[in-house]
N, C-alpha and C positions, 0 to 999 in steps of 0.2 A: 076179387078187388085187391090189388096190391097196395102195400103201405109204403109211403115215402117220407123220410125225414128231410126237412130243408133247414139247415142252419143258415141264419140270415134271411129267413123268409119274410120278414117285415120290411126289408130294405127295398131299394129302387127296383132292381131287376128281380129280386126275390119275390116281391108281391105279385109281379106278372107271372112268374114261374108257378107259384101256388095256384093262381087262378087257372092257368093252363092245365095243370095236373088235375085239379078238381073237375074241369070241363071234360076230361078224358076218363073220369070215374075212378081216379086214384083216391085213396084215403091219405091225408096229409097231416104230418105233425110239423108245426112251425116252432123252431127253437131260436129265440132271439131275445136281446135285452129290451127291445121295443115291443109292446103288446100287439097282438093280432086278433081281429074279431073271429071268434070261433063259430063254426057252423056244424051241420050234421057230419060233414066229411073233413073238417079241419079242427085239429086240437092244438092249442097253444101251450108251450112250456117256456117260462122265463129262463133264459140261459145265456151265459157268457162262455165263449169258446176258450177262455183262459181259466175257467173253473171246471176242473175234472169231475167234481161231485155233481155239478149241475148237468154236465154232459151225460154222466152215468144215469141220472134220473130220466133223461130223454131216451137214452138207448134201451132202457128197460122196457119201454113200450113196444119194442121190436120194429123191424122194418125190412123190406126187400132191397131198397135203394136208399142211399144217403147222398144228398147234395150238400156241399159246403160253399155258400156264397157270402159267408160272414168274413169280416176283416176290415183292414184300413184301405179305403178306396180312393182317397184324394191324393193324386200324385204330387201336386204342389205342396200340400201340407206335409207329405211324407219326407220331403227334403229337409224340413225343419224338425221333424220328429222321427228320426231313424229308429230309436229304441222301441217306441210305441208301434211303429210300422212292423218291425220284425217280431215283436211280441205277438201281435194279432195275426199277421199273415203267415208266420213260420211256426211259432210255438203253438198258437191256437189251432192251426191246421194239423199239427202233429198230435195234439190232444184228441182231435176228432178221428184221425187215422188210427190211433191206438185203441180208441173205443170201438171202432169198426172191426179191428182185428180181434179184440176181446169178445165181441158179440157175434163174430162170424157173419158179418154183413156180406152179401153176395156181390154188391156193386157200389162203387163210390164215384161220384162225379165232382170234380174240382173246378171252381170258377177261377180261371187264371186271367191273363190279360195279354193283349198284343205287345205290351211293353216288356213281357218276359223275353222277347226276341230282340230287343233293341238296347243299344248302349245308352240311350237318352233317358231311360226310365228311372235313373238314380236308385235310391233305396227301395222305392216301390217296385220297380221292375226286377231288381235283384231278389227281393223277398218273394215275388211270384215265381221266378225261375227256381229258387231254392226249394219252394214247396212243390213245384212240379217234379223235381228230382226226388224228393221224399216220397211223393205218391208212386212214382215208378219203382222206387226201392222197396216200398211195401208190397207191391205186386211181385217183384222179383224174390223177396225173402219170405213173404207170407201168403202169396197167392191171392191177394186182394185185387179183384178186377176193377178197372177204372176207365173213365174217359176224362181227359183234360180239355176244357173249353176255354179257348183264348178269345175273349170278347174284344171287339174293336170299339168304335164310337157309338155307344148305345144312347138313345134319347127317347123321350115321350112327353106327353102333356101333363105329367105329374110333377109336383114341386118337391124334388129331392135335392139335397146338397150337391150331389155329383152328377146332376142332369144339366150338362153344360148348355145345350141348345135351349131348354126351357128358360134358363136364366138370362141368356142374351136376348131372347124374344121378349121376355118380361121387361128387361132394361129398355129395349127399343120401344115397346108399347107405352111404358109409363114415362120415360124420359126423352124419347126421341133421339137417343144416342146409343151407339155401340162403341165401347173401348176394347181394343184387342192388343195384347202385348206381343205382337208379331207383325210380319209384313203382309199377312193375308194370303201368301202363296202356299201355306201348308195344305196338304191334301188329306182328306179323310173319306172313308167309306161308311156312311151313316147307316145304322140299322135301328128300327123302332123296337122298343123293349118287348112289345107283344110278339113281333117276329122272332126276336132272340129267344124268348121264352118257348115259342113253338118249336124251334130247332133244338132247344135244350131238352125238351121232352122226347122229340123224335129219336135222339141218340140212344135213349134207354130202351127203345122199342125196335131197334135195328141192330142185329148182331155184328154187322160189319164195322160198327163204331166202337166195339169193345177193345179196350187197351190201346186206344188211339189218341193222338193229339189233334184237336180240331180248331180251326180258326173260324170264328163267327163274326162276319162283317156284312155290311150291306152291299148292294150292287150299284149304288149311286156314288160314283167317285167324284168328289167335288172339292174345289179350293175353298178355303175359309172365306176369301173375298167374294166368291160367287154365292156362297151361303148368305153372306150379309146383304148382297145385292138382291137376292131373292126375297129376303125379309123386307127390304126397303120397298121393293115393287109391290109386295102383298099389302104393305101399309100405305100404299099410295104415294110413295116417293118422299114421305116426310120422315127422313132419318139421316142423321149425321154419323159417319163412320170414321173413327179415329184409330189409326194404326201406330203402334210403338215398335218400330222395326228392330230395336235392340233387345226385345224381350223374348219370352217363350223358349228359353234355352234348355229347359228340361223335357221338351216334347220333340218327337220326331217330325221331320219336315214333309217327306213325301211317302215314306213307307215304314211300317213297323219292323220289317224284316232285316235281320243282320245274320251273318253266318252262325249257325248253331248246329251241333251234331244231331240234335233231335228235331226233325222236320215235322210239319203238320199239314193236314188236309184242310181245304177251305170248304165251309158249308154256308150256303146262302139260301134265303127264303124265296119261294116261288109258289104263289103270288106273295107280294109284299106291300107294305104301306109306303107310298112314295113320300119324298121330302116335302113337297108342297102341302099334301094332306096333313102331314105331321105338324108342320108349322101352323097351319090353320087351327088344328086341335089345340095347340099351345095357346094361341091367341084367344080362342073361345074360353078356355079355362081361366086365363088371366082376366079377361073381360068380366066373367061372372064373379071372380073374386073381388073386383074393384067397382062393382055397381053399387 
């Protein structure tokens, strides 16, 4: 039974990753500033990736694989908080990398973003790209094996701050309105967090993904306006959609790809949770919360 440390395991995607790891019989250590419910196969350590002493306490428990999903995850807020963004996403990740080197960890998995490839990502995208380069440099200098996972538009029925779809469905359900700071022509490939978590565990079980950059997105390519129309139809047509065409300047329009010397392979889930089922799950959760 292999042991895995997940920094950021209490977060949005992290909680799904921990569940997937446990379902495959891994022993998991969750290292996060937010508490996580311990079970027979899950141990929780309070830990900030900016605190090297706390990281050290986590690493003393030992592990075969380390995931780092911790960091600053909100692109729009990152525009206003560049120092905090770089502190968490670059220095924090360096702290984890250095601890992996010290403790001779065999395999490191870094949660990056599609915005690492795009000029629109501002400080958030730059911080992710910088950390990707640091991960590859640790492999080059110290032999730390890695996989970089560039996540696209992840969603689910759980209420997390960076779960965009859940919040627009909640707004639609409670207020009958969706406000979007763009023209609705933006295209995304949505992937459910459970599918993203499944792929994230697949990579540590398949040697062909060792020391690779992987893009994890969904297979349903959809305009934002089509997403809003789908939500409207599911809700029986009772929805007002307001578009602010001059907004959304920090987000890419149709593709996250921009020319970079480091390319990536794309990994998709098969089978997968489709968009309609995902939206219905969001509505079910919201309905239960407001009964």
